[in-house]
N, C-alpha and C positions, 0 to 999 in steps of 0.2 A: 865201662859198657859191657853188656853181655846180651846174648840172644836167648829167646825162649827155648830153643832146641838144646842149648848148653846147660840150662838150669832145671828143666823139667826132670822129675824123679830125683832131684837132689834131696839128701837127708835134711830134716828139720830138727834142730836140737833146742832145748830150752836153756835157760841161763846156767843151769847146773850140769849142762852137757848131756842131759838125758835125751835119748832119741825119742821123738814124738811120732814121726812117720816120714813120708816122702811127699814132695811137692807134686800136686796133680794139676793145678791150674792157678791163674792169677786174674785179678779182677780190677776194672776201672769203673768210674761213673761216666756214663755216656752223655749226660746233658749239662755238664758243668762249664762248658765253653773253654776249657784249657787248650792251649796250643799243643802242649805235651801233657796229657792227663796223668796225674800221679796214680800209682797203684793204691787201691784202698784195702786190699786184702789178698790172702792166698788160700787156696783150698788144699788141705793136707789129708792124705790117706793114712790113718793111724797104723802104727807098726804092728800091733797085736790083733788087729781086726780089719774088716773091710769098711769100717765106718769112715766117712769123710767129715772133716771139721773145718770151720772157717776161722782164720786168724787175721785180725786187723794188722795193717802194715805199721801202725804206730807202736806195735809190740815187737817189731823186728829190729835187732841191733846191728846185724851185719849180713850182707849178701855175698855169696860166691858160688862158683860151680861145684865146690867141694862140700859146702854146708851153709844152710841158712840158720843163723843163731838168733834166738829171741832174747828180749830183755827180762822176760818173766818166766815163772815156772810153768810146767805143762798144765797144771790144774787151773791156773788163772788165764791161760792163753785163749781158750775156746770162747767164741762168740756165736750169736745166732746169724745164720746166713742171710745177708740182706736181700731184699726184693726190689722191685721197681726198676730203676735206671741202671742197676749194676750189670755190667757186661763181663762175662767170663771169657777171656780171650782165647783159650784153647778150644772151648766149646763153640763159641759163636763167631770167631774171626779167623782163626787159623784154618787154612785149606778152603776158605771161601773165595768167591770170585769178586774182583773189583774191576771198575772201568778205569783204564789208564788213558787219559785224553792226550798225553804227549805222543802216544803212538796210535790213538783211536783204536783200542783193542781191549779185550777182556783178558785179564791175567789172574793168577792164583796167588793167594797169600801163603807163601812157603815158610816164612819165619817172621819173628817179631824182634825188634831191637829195643833195649832198655838202657837207661842211663840216669844219672843224678841231675835233677833240675831244681834249683833253689832248695837243696838238701833233701829233696824227696825223690825216691826211685820212681821214674816215670816212663811211659811208653813214648818212644821217639819216632819210630818208623816201622814200616812193613817191608820185608824183603820179598820181591817177586821173581828173583833170579834162581837159576839152577843151584847156586851155592847154598841157598836156604834148604833145598831138598837134600843135598849131600850132607849138610850138617846134621840133619835129622836122622840119617841112616848111619851116623857114626864118624864121618870125616871131621877131623879137627880143623880149626880155622887156619892153622899153619900149613895144612895140606891143600888149601884152596886158593893159593896165591895166583894161580892162572885163571881163576874165575872171579870177576868182580861182582860184589853184591849190587843189586839194582834196588835202591831204597826209595820208597815214597813216604814223605813225611806224614805223620798221622794227622796233623792239623788240616790236611787237604782231603781227609776222608770223612764222609758222612754216612751214618748208619741208617738204613731203612728197616724198621723192625729190628730183628736180631739175626737176620739171615743174609742180607745183601748189602755190601759196602760199595759206595760210589766214590771214586777219587775225584770228585768235583761236586759242586752244588748243581741243583736242577737247572737253575737259570743259565749257567755256563753250558750245560749239556745240550739244552734245546737250541743253542746257537749252531750246533752241528747240522749238516744236511740230514734230512730224514733217512736217506739211504745209508749214511754212516751210522746213525743210531740203530737202524734195522740190522746192520751187520753185527752190532754189539748184542742186540737181543737174540740173534740167531746162535750166538756162541754161549748163551746162558741155557740152563735147563728150563723146562716149561714153567715151573713154579716161580723161579727167579724172574723170567721174562714177563710173566703175568703181573708179578708184584711191581716190576719196573714200569710197565705200562700204566698201572694204576697210579704211580707217583707223578705221571705227566698230566698236563691239562688235556682235556678231551680232543681238542683240535690237533695238538702235536701228536698225541697217541694215534689219532686217525691217520695222519700223514705217515707215521712210522709203520702202522699196520699195512698201508698200501704198498710199502716197499719190502715187507717181509715175504719170504718165499711161501708159495701156496700151502705146502704141507704144514709149515709152522703156523701160518694163519689159522688153519683148521684146528690145530691143537690149542692155540691161544684162546680161540672163541670158546672151546669146550671148557677150558680151565677157568676162564673169566666168568662163565655162566651167562645165560641169555640176557639177563637184565643189564649187567654191567657192559657186556659186549655190545648190546644194541645202542647204548649211550655213546660208545666210541664209533661204532659203525655209522651212526647217524651223521657224523661229521665227514665221512668219506665221500668221495665223488661217486656219482650214480653208477658209472661203469665199473669202478673198482668194487663197490658194494655188491653189485650183481655178480661179478666174478667170484667173490668170496662166498656168497650165498650158494652159488652153484656147486661149490666144493662140499657143502654140508649134506648129510643125509636129510631126507624129506622132513622128518619129524623136527630136527633141529632147525632147519631153514624156516619152517612154518612158525616155530616159536620165536625166532629172531624177527621175522617180518611182523608178527603180531605185536611185538614189543617196541617196534620203531616209533619214535615220537610222531605226533600228528603233522609236524611241519615237513616231514619227509614224504614225498609223493609215493605212497605205497602202491597205488595202482600202476604207476609208471614202472616201479620195480617188478611187479608181477608181469607186466606186458613184455619187458625185456627178457624175463626168464622164460618166456614162451619160445624165444628164438634159440636155435642151435648155437652153442658157444663158439663154433668154428665158422660162423657166418658174420656178415657185417652187422646184422641186427643184434647178435649176441655180444659183439665186440664194441659197438658204438657207444660214445658218450652222448648223453642227452642234455648235458649242461654246457651251453655255448652261448655266445653273444649273437643275437639276431636283431634285425631291424627291418621295418617296412620300407619299401623302395622310395616312398615319398618323405621319409624322415630327413631332417637336416643333419649335416655333418656335426654341428655343434651339439645336437641332442644325443647323437650316437657316442661322441667322445665323453659326454657327461655320464651316459649310461655305463661306459667302460670304467670310468672313475668310481662310480657307485658300486658296481658289481664285481670288480676285478678280484676281490678277495675270495670269491666263491669258485674261482677257476684256477686250475693248475698252471695254465699258460693261455695267452690270448694272442693269436697271430692274425686272425681274420674275423670279420663280421659277416654273417651269413644273411643274405637279403631275400625277403619273401614278399608275396603280395597279400591281399586281403584273405585269401583262402589258404595261406601258409605254404603256397607253392614256391619251391626253391627257384630263384632267378639268377643268383650269382654270388660273388664275394667281393668284399672290399678289404684290402690289406691295411694294417695299421699305418704303414708308410703313406699310402694314398690318403688316409684320413688326416694324418698330421700335416701334409703339405697342401691339402685342399682348402678352399675358401670355406669358413665355418657356415656360411649361408647356403652353400651348395646342397643339393639333395643327394642322398646316397646313390640314387639311380644314375647320377651323372658321373660318378667316379668308380662305380663297381665294374668288375670283370664278369661278363655274362656267361651263362651256362654252356653256350656253344664253344667257349674257350676254356672251360673248367670241367674236367671229367667228373662224373658222379657214379655211385654204385647203388644197387638196390639191396634191400635187407637180406636177401637170400644168397648173395654172392659169397664165395668162400674167402677165407683169409689169404690163401695163396693168390687168388685172383686180385684181391685188393692190393696185396704187396706188389704184384706186377704192375698195376696201374700207378701206384705211388712212385715206384722206381722209374717207370717209363717216362712219366711227366715231371719227375723231380719235385714231388709235392710234400708239404709238411702235414697236410690233412686232406681228406676227401669227404664230401657230403654224402649222406645216406638218404635215399628218397624211396617213397612207396610207388605203386604202379601209377598213381595219378600225379606223381611229381611232388608230393608234399614232403617237406623236410622233416625227417625223423630224428636224425642225429649226425654225429661226426666221428669218423675214425681217423686218429692221428698216427703218425709214423711211430710214436712212442708206444701206442697200443699194439701195433703190429710187432714191434721188437719184443715187448713183454710177453706176447703170446708165443712167438717163435723161439725165444730164448728166455724161458721163465725163471731160470736160476742165475741169470747174469746179475 
Protein backbone atom coordinates (compact mmCIF):
# COMPACT_ATOMS: atom_id res chain seq x y z
CA UNK A 1 0.00 0.00 0.00
CA UNK A 2 1.07 3.57 -0.55
CA UNK A 3 -0.36 7.10 -0.29
CA UNK A 4 -0.82 9.70 -3.01
CA UNK A 5 1.55 12.03 -1.12
CA UNK A 6 4.35 9.44 -1.19
CA UNK A 7 4.16 8.72 -4.93
CA UNK A 8 3.36 12.10 -6.47
CA UNK A 9 6.36 13.47 -8.44
CA UNK A 10 7.86 9.97 -8.56
CA UNK A 11 10.06 9.35 -11.66
CA UNK A 12 8.44 7.27 -14.41
CA UNK A 13 10.79 5.00 -16.42
CA UNK A 14 10.10 2.88 -19.47
CA UNK A 15 11.14 -0.77 -19.77
CA UNK A 16 14.62 0.28 -20.96
CA UNK A 17 15.02 2.42 -17.80
CA UNK A 18 14.76 5.62 -19.83
CA UNK A 19 13.31 8.46 -17.76
CA UNK A 20 10.03 9.64 -19.29
CA UNK A 21 9.07 12.21 -16.67
CA UNK A 22 7.41 12.55 -13.27
CA UNK A 23 3.99 11.51 -11.99
CA UNK A 24 1.57 14.45 -11.83
CA UNK A 25 -1.80 12.74 -11.22
CA UNK A 26 -3.69 9.44 -11.20
CA UNK A 27 -7.10 8.65 -12.64
CA UNK A 28 -10.06 6.35 -11.95
CA UNK A 29 -13.41 5.79 -13.65
CA UNK A 30 -16.16 7.28 -11.49
CA UNK A 31 -19.16 5.30 -12.74
CA UNK A 32 -18.01 1.69 -12.82
CA UNK A 33 -19.52 0.78 -9.45
CA UNK A 34 -16.30 -0.70 -8.03
CA UNK A 35 -16.00 -0.88 -4.26
CA UNK A 36 -12.33 -0.02 -4.72
CA UNK A 37 -11.96 1.52 -8.19
CA UNK A 38 -8.82 0.44 -10.09
CA UNK A 39 -6.56 3.13 -11.46
CA UNK A 40 -7.06 3.50 -15.21
CA UNK A 41 -4.06 5.68 -15.90
CA UNK A 42 -1.51 8.22 -14.77
CA UNK A 43 -0.66 11.73 -15.93
CA UNK A 44 3.07 12.27 -16.45
CA UNK A 45 4.93 15.53 -16.98
CA UNK A 46 7.63 14.82 -19.57
CA UNK A 47 11.21 15.21 -18.48
CA UNK A 48 12.37 17.48 -21.30
CA UNK A 49 9.30 19.69 -21.64
CA UNK A 50 6.20 20.89 -19.81
CA UNK A 51 3.99 18.57 -21.85
CA UNK A 52 1.72 16.22 -19.89
CA UNK A 53 0.99 12.76 -21.28
CA UNK A 54 -1.48 10.05 -20.27
CA UNK A 55 -0.31 6.47 -19.74
CA UNK A 56 -2.75 3.60 -19.15
CA UNK A 57 -2.16 1.47 -16.05
CA UNK A 58 -2.11 -1.71 -18.17
CA UNK A 59 1.30 -0.49 -19.38
CA UNK A 60 2.72 -0.22 -15.84
CA UNK A 61 4.90 -3.08 -14.60
CA UNK A 62 5.76 -1.91 -11.07
CA UNK A 63 4.79 0.76 -8.55
CA UNK A 64 7.00 2.21 -5.81
CA UNK A 65 7.76 5.54 -4.23
CA UNK A 66 11.20 5.43 -5.87
CA UNK A 67 10.10 4.73 -9.43
CA UNK A 68 7.17 3.70 -11.58
CA UNK A 69 8.37 1.28 -14.26
CA UNK A 70 6.51 0.60 -17.52
CA UNK A 71 6.21 -2.61 -19.53
CA UNK A 72 6.76 -0.73 -22.78
CA UNK A 73 9.10 1.79 -24.33
CA UNK A 74 8.52 5.52 -24.03
CA UNK A 75 7.40 5.81 -27.66
CA UNK A 76 4.54 3.30 -27.26
CA UNK A 77 3.43 4.41 -23.79
CA UNK A 78 1.50 7.56 -24.65
CA UNK A 79 -2.28 7.44 -25.10
CA UNK A 80 -4.98 10.02 -25.64
CA UNK A 81 -6.27 11.51 -22.40
CA UNK A 82 -9.72 9.99 -21.77
CA UNK A 83 -12.82 12.12 -21.31
CA UNK A 84 -16.25 11.50 -19.79
CA UNK A 85 -16.28 9.68 -16.47
CA UNK A 86 -12.54 9.74 -15.85
CA UNK A 87 -11.71 11.47 -12.55
CA UNK A 88 -8.20 12.77 -11.91
CA UNK A 89 -7.73 12.35 -8.18
CA UNK A 90 -5.19 15.09 -7.52
CA UNK A 91 -7.22 17.64 -9.44
CA UNK A 92 -10.76 16.70 -8.46
CA UNK A 93 -10.61 14.86 -5.13
CA UNK A 94 -7.55 15.86 -3.10
CA UNK A 95 -8.20 18.88 -0.84
CA UNK A 96 -11.94 18.72 -1.51
CA UNK A 97 -14.49 18.69 1.27
CA UNK A 98 -16.59 15.67 2.13
CA UNK A 99 -19.39 14.99 4.58
CA UNK A 100 -18.41 12.53 7.28
CA UNK A 101 -21.69 11.30 8.78
CA UNK A 102 -19.97 9.40 11.58
CA UNK A 103 -19.27 12.77 13.16
CA UNK A 104 -21.83 14.82 11.20
CA UNK A 105 -19.15 17.20 9.97
CA UNK A 106 -17.43 18.48 6.88
CA UNK A 107 -13.85 17.27 6.56
CA UNK A 108 -11.07 17.70 4.01
CA UNK A 109 -9.46 15.05 1.79
CA UNK A 110 -5.84 15.31 2.93
CA UNK A 111 -4.46 12.19 1.25
CA UNK A 112 -5.45 9.07 -0.71
CA UNK A 113 -4.53 5.46 0.02
CA UNK A 114 -3.89 2.87 -2.73
CA UNK A 115 -3.32 -0.89 -2.77
CA UNK A 116 -3.63 -4.04 -4.85
CA UNK A 117 -7.14 -5.45 -5.28
CA UNK A 118 -7.47 -8.51 -7.53
CA UNK A 119 -4.04 -7.75 -9.05
CA UNK A 120 -5.04 -4.18 -9.97
CA UNK A 121 -3.71 -1.05 -8.26
CA UNK A 122 -6.83 0.50 -6.75
CA UNK A 123 -8.03 3.45 -4.68
CA UNK A 124 -8.83 2.13 -1.20
CA UNK A 125 -9.59 5.08 1.04
CA UNK A 126 -9.27 8.78 1.76
CA UNK A 127 -7.35 10.11 4.73
CA UNK A 128 -9.00 13.07 6.48
CA UNK A 129 -6.54 13.26 9.37
CA UNK A 130 -3.66 15.61 10.12
CA UNK A 131 -1.32 12.74 9.25
CA UNK A 132 -2.28 13.17 5.60
CA UNK A 133 -1.32 16.84 5.65
CA UNK A 134 2.00 16.11 7.38
CA UNK A 135 2.88 13.46 4.79
CA UNK A 136 2.34 16.01 2.04
CA UNK A 137 4.80 18.49 3.56
CA UNK A 138 7.54 15.87 3.82
CA UNK A 139 7.00 13.88 7.03
CA UNK A 140 7.69 10.20 6.50
CA UNK A 141 5.19 7.60 7.64
CA UNK A 142 7.66 6.33 10.26
CA UNK A 143 7.64 9.81 11.84
CA UNK A 144 3.85 9.85 12.23
CA UNK A 145 3.43 7.02 14.72
CA UNK A 146 1.79 9.38 17.22
CA UNK A 147 -0.91 10.41 14.71
CA UNK A 148 -3.31 7.75 13.47
CA UNK A 149 -4.72 8.09 9.96
CA UNK A 150 -8.48 8.66 9.81
CA UNK A 151 -9.49 6.66 6.75
CA UNK A 152 -12.88 6.66 5.04
CA UNK A 153 -13.26 3.83 2.55
CA UNK A 154 -13.79 5.04 -0.99
CA UNK A 155 -16.86 2.88 -1.61
CA UNK A 156 -18.81 5.09 0.85
CA UNK A 157 -18.04 8.17 -1.23
CA UNK A 158 -20.29 9.52 -3.96
CA UNK A 159 -19.18 12.22 -6.37
CA UNK A 160 -21.52 15.06 -7.31
CA UNK A 161 -20.14 16.60 -10.48
CA UNK A 162 -16.38 16.73 -10.11
CA UNK A 163 -16.19 19.07 -7.14
CA UNK A 164 -18.09 17.83 -4.10
CA UNK A 165 -17.73 14.43 -2.52
CA UNK A 166 -20.29 13.12 -0.04
CA UNK A 167 -19.40 10.28 2.32
CA UNK A 168 -22.92 8.89 2.06
CA UNK A 169 -25.78 8.55 -0.35
CA UNK A 170 -28.39 11.30 -0.48
CA UNK A 171 -31.06 9.01 0.99
CA UNK A 172 -28.95 8.47 4.11
CA UNK A 173 -28.13 12.13 4.39
CA UNK A 174 -31.71 13.37 4.35
CA UNK A 175 -32.46 11.23 7.39
CA UNK A 176 -30.47 13.76 9.40
CA UNK A 177 -32.30 16.61 11.10
CA UNK A 178 -32.41 19.64 8.76
CA UNK A 179 -30.47 21.63 11.38
CA UNK A 180 -27.60 19.11 11.16
CA UNK A 181 -27.61 19.28 7.37
CA UNK A 182 -27.65 23.09 7.63
CA UNK A 183 -24.53 22.94 9.82
CA UNK A 184 -22.81 20.95 7.07
CA UNK A 185 -23.87 23.46 4.42
CA UNK A 186 -22.53 26.34 6.50
CA UNK A 187 -19.08 24.73 6.54
CA UNK A 188 -18.97 24.52 2.74
CA UNK A 189 -18.18 27.39 0.43
CA UNK A 190 -21.10 29.01 -1.39
CA UNK A 191 -20.56 27.09 -4.63
CA UNK A 192 -20.40 23.73 -2.85
CA UNK A 193 -23.36 24.56 -0.62
CA UNK A 194 -25.48 25.60 -3.59
CA UNK A 195 -24.52 22.47 -5.50
CA UNK A 196 -25.35 20.41 -2.44
CA UNK A 197 -28.82 22.01 -2.09
CA UNK A 198 -29.50 21.28 -5.76
CA UNK A 199 -28.81 17.59 -5.09
CA UNK A 200 -31.63 17.43 -2.51
CA UNK A 201 -35.32 17.25 -3.25
CA UNK A 202 -37.01 20.65 -3.00
CA UNK A 203 -38.88 19.91 0.25
CA UNK A 204 -35.70 18.82 2.05
CA UNK A 205 -33.71 21.72 0.58
CA UNK A 206 -36.38 24.13 1.86
CA UNK A 207 -36.18 22.70 5.40
CA UNK A 208 -32.40 23.00 5.31
CA UNK A 209 -32.61 26.57 4.00
CA UNK A 210 -34.86 27.47 6.93
CA UNK A 211 -32.13 26.35 9.35
CA UNK A 212 -29.18 28.05 7.62
CA UNK A 213 -27.97 31.31 9.15
CA UNK A 214 -29.41 34.47 7.55
CA UNK A 215 -26.24 35.77 5.88
CA UNK A 216 -25.60 32.36 4.27
CA UNK A 217 -29.24 32.18 3.15
CA UNK A 218 -28.70 35.46 1.36
CA UNK A 219 -25.56 34.21 -0.42
CA UNK A 220 -27.21 30.91 -1.35
CA UNK A 221 -30.19 32.64 -2.98
CA UNK A 222 -27.87 34.81 -5.06
CA UNK A 223 -25.77 31.84 -6.15
CA UNK A 224 -28.75 29.63 -6.95
CA UNK A 225 -30.38 32.35 -9.04
CA UNK A 226 -33.96 33.59 -8.78
CA UNK A 227 -35.54 30.73 -10.74
CA UNK A 228 -33.97 27.83 -8.85
CA UNK A 229 -34.14 29.66 -5.51
CA UNK A 230 -37.86 30.37 -5.90
CA UNK A 231 -38.54 26.65 -6.46
CA UNK A 232 -36.91 25.88 -3.11
CA UNK A 233 -38.34 28.88 -1.28
CA UNK A 234 -41.85 27.95 -2.39
CA UNK A 235 -41.60 24.91 -0.09
CA UNK A 236 -40.60 27.02 2.93
CA UNK A 237 -43.10 28.02 5.60
CA UNK A 238 -44.60 31.45 5.04
CA UNK A 239 -42.88 33.16 7.99
CA UNK A 240 -39.45 31.73 7.08
CA UNK A 241 -39.94 32.74 3.45
CA UNK A 242 -40.82 36.29 4.45
CA UNK A 243 -37.82 36.49 6.80
CA UNK A 244 -35.51 35.47 3.96
CA UNK A 245 -37.05 37.87 1.43
CA UNK A 246 -36.58 40.70 3.93
CA UNK A 247 -32.83 40.01 3.85
CA UNK A 248 -32.59 40.63 0.12
CA UNK A 249 -32.20 43.95 -1.71
CA UNK A 250 -35.47 45.22 -3.16
CA UNK A 251 -34.61 44.25 -6.77
CA UNK A 252 -33.77 40.65 -5.80
CA UNK A 253 -36.76 40.30 -3.48
CA UNK A 254 -39.15 41.47 -6.22
CA UNK A 255 -37.60 39.00 -8.65
CA UNK A 256 -38.05 36.14 -6.17
CA UNK A 257 -41.67 37.11 -5.44
CA UNK A 258 -42.47 37.34 -9.15
CA UNK A 259 -41.12 33.82 -9.72
CA UNK A 260 -42.93 32.14 -6.82
CA UNK A 261 -45.31 29.43 -8.12
CA UNK A 262 -49.01 30.27 -8.31
CA UNK A 263 -49.88 27.96 -5.41
CA UNK A 264 -47.94 30.19 -3.01
CA UNK A 265 -50.10 33.02 -1.71
CA UNK A 266 -48.02 35.91 -3.04
CA UNK A 267 -50.48 38.51 -1.75
CA UNK A 268 -50.05 37.12 1.76
CA UNK A 269 -46.27 37.35 1.37
CA UNK A 270 -46.56 40.98 0.31
CA UNK A 271 -48.92 41.75 3.21
CA UNK A 272 -46.51 40.34 5.81
CA UNK A 273 -43.63 42.25 4.22
CA UNK A 274 -45.47 45.47 5.06
CA UNK A 275 -44.91 44.83 8.78
CA UNK A 276 -41.73 45.77 10.61
CA UNK A 277 -39.68 42.59 11.12
CA UNK A 278 -39.35 43.38 14.85
CA UNK A 279 -43.12 43.26 15.39
CA UNK A 280 -45.63 40.46 15.79
CA UNK A 281 -46.85 41.08 12.22
CA UNK A 282 -43.38 40.63 10.78
CA UNK A 283 -42.63 37.59 12.92
CA UNK A 284 -45.91 35.68 12.81
CA UNK A 285 -46.59 32.49 10.92
CA UNK A 286 -49.74 32.58 8.82
CA UNK A 287 -49.85 28.82 8.36
CA UNK A 288 -51.68 27.22 11.28
CA UNK A 289 -54.62 24.93 11.98
CA UNK A 290 -57.86 26.81 12.62
CA UNK A 291 -61.45 25.68 13.03
CA UNK A 292 -64.90 27.20 13.31
CA UNK A 293 -66.37 27.02 16.82
CA UNK A 294 -69.26 24.82 15.62
CA UNK A 295 -66.95 22.20 14.04
CA UNK A 296 -67.00 18.71 15.53
CA UNK A 297 -63.86 17.35 17.19
CA UNK A 298 -63.74 14.42 14.71
CA UNK A 299 -63.64 16.85 11.77
CA UNK A 300 -60.82 18.85 13.34
CA UNK A 301 -58.76 15.71 13.96
CA UNK A 302 -59.28 14.65 10.35
CA UNK A 303 -58.15 18.11 9.21
CA UNK A 304 -54.97 17.76 11.28
CA UNK A 305 -54.28 14.35 9.72
CA UNK A 306 -54.79 15.77 6.23
CA UNK A 307 -52.77 19.00 6.62
CA UNK A 308 -50.11 18.14 9.21
CA UNK A 309 -47.38 17.78 6.57
CA UNK A 310 -47.73 21.49 5.79
CA UNK A 311 -46.77 22.56 9.32
CA UNK A 312 -43.50 22.46 11.22
CA UNK A 313 -45.37 21.55 14.43
CA UNK A 314 -48.94 21.55 15.69
CA UNK A 315 -49.72 22.16 19.36
CA UNK A 316 -53.02 23.99 19.18
CA UNK A 317 -56.05 24.51 16.99
CA UNK A 318 -57.12 28.18 16.81
CA UNK A 319 -60.87 28.70 17.03
CA UNK A 320 -62.72 31.45 15.14
CA UNK A 321 -66.28 32.51 14.32
CA UNK A 322 -67.92 33.31 10.99
CA UNK A 323 -66.00 36.59 10.73
CA UNK A 324 -62.64 34.96 11.54
CA UNK A 325 -62.66 36.62 14.95
CA UNK A 326 -60.32 34.80 17.34
CA UNK A 327 -62.20 33.05 20.17
CA UNK A 328 -59.66 30.72 21.79
CA UNK A 329 -57.58 27.56 21.40
CA UNK A 330 -57.97 23.83 21.76
CA UNK A 331 -54.85 21.83 22.57
CA UNK A 332 -54.08 18.53 20.92
CA UNK A 333 -54.45 16.85 24.32
CA UNK A 334 -58.02 18.13 24.69
CA UNK A 335 -58.86 17.01 21.17
CA UNK A 336 -57.54 13.50 21.75
CA UNK A 337 -59.43 12.91 25.01
CA UNK A 338 -62.67 14.61 23.87
CA UNK A 339 -65.76 12.84 22.53
CA UNK A 340 -65.43 12.93 18.71
CA UNK A 341 -68.99 14.22 18.46
CA UNK A 342 -68.35 17.22 20.72
CA UNK A 343 -68.05 20.62 19.13
CA UNK A 344 -64.80 22.50 19.35
CA UNK A 345 -66.44 25.32 21.34
CA UNK A 346 -67.15 22.83 24.15
CA UNK A 347 -63.49 21.96 24.75
CA UNK A 348 -61.62 25.14 23.80
CA UNK A 349 -59.92 27.55 26.16
CA UNK A 350 -61.43 30.98 25.59
CA UNK A 351 -59.57 34.24 24.90
CA UNK A 352 -60.07 35.66 28.40
CA UNK A 353 -57.81 32.84 29.60
CA UNK A 354 -55.36 32.98 26.68
CA UNK A 355 -53.36 36.17 26.05
CA UNK A 356 -53.18 37.61 22.53
CA UNK A 357 -50.96 40.23 20.88
CA UNK A 358 -51.63 42.74 18.13
CA UNK A 359 -49.60 42.97 14.94
CA UNK A 360 -47.69 46.08 16.06
CA UNK A 361 -46.34 44.74 19.37
CA UNK A 362 -42.59 44.34 19.59
CA UNK A 363 -40.66 41.09 19.81
CA UNK A 364 -39.55 42.00 23.32
CA UNK A 365 -43.15 42.48 24.44
CA UNK A 366 -44.19 39.15 22.91
CA UNK A 367 -41.26 37.40 24.58
CA UNK A 368 -42.33 38.79 27.94
CA UNK A 369 -45.92 37.58 27.43
CA UNK A 370 -44.81 34.09 26.34
CA UNK A 371 -42.47 33.87 29.33
CA UNK A 372 -44.98 35.23 31.85
CA UNK A 373 -47.76 32.84 30.84
CA UNK A 374 -45.47 29.91 29.95
CA UNK A 375 -46.84 29.69 26.40
CA UNK A 376 -45.67 27.70 23.39
CA UNK A 377 -47.38 30.17 21.05
CA UNK A 378 -49.54 33.28 21.06
CA UNK A 379 -52.22 34.41 18.60
CA UNK A 380 -51.81 37.68 16.67
CA UNK A 381 -55.03 39.65 16.07
CA UNK A 382 -55.95 42.93 14.39
CA UNK A 383 -57.91 45.79 15.98
CA UNK A 384 -61.24 44.04 15.35
CA UNK A 385 -60.00 40.80 16.92
CA UNK A 386 -59.59 38.88 13.63
CA UNK A 387 -56.95 36.16 13.72
CA UNK A 388 -53.96 37.13 11.57
CA UNK A 389 -51.30 34.64 12.58
CA UNK A 390 -49.37 32.93 15.33
CA UNK A 391 -46.01 33.62 16.95
CA UNK A 392 -44.31 30.57 18.49
CA UNK A 393 -41.58 30.43 21.09
CA UNK A 394 -39.33 29.03 18.31
CA UNK A 395 -39.93 32.18 16.26
CA UNK A 396 -38.92 34.33 19.23
CA UNK A 397 -35.77 32.32 19.89
CA UNK A 398 -34.69 32.39 16.24
CA UNK A 399 -35.18 36.16 16.19
CA UNK A 400 -33.32 36.83 19.46
CA UNK A 401 -30.55 34.26 18.85
CA UNK A 402 -30.28 34.08 15.02
CA UNK A 403 -26.95 32.21 14.93
CA UNK A 404 -27.85 29.49 17.44
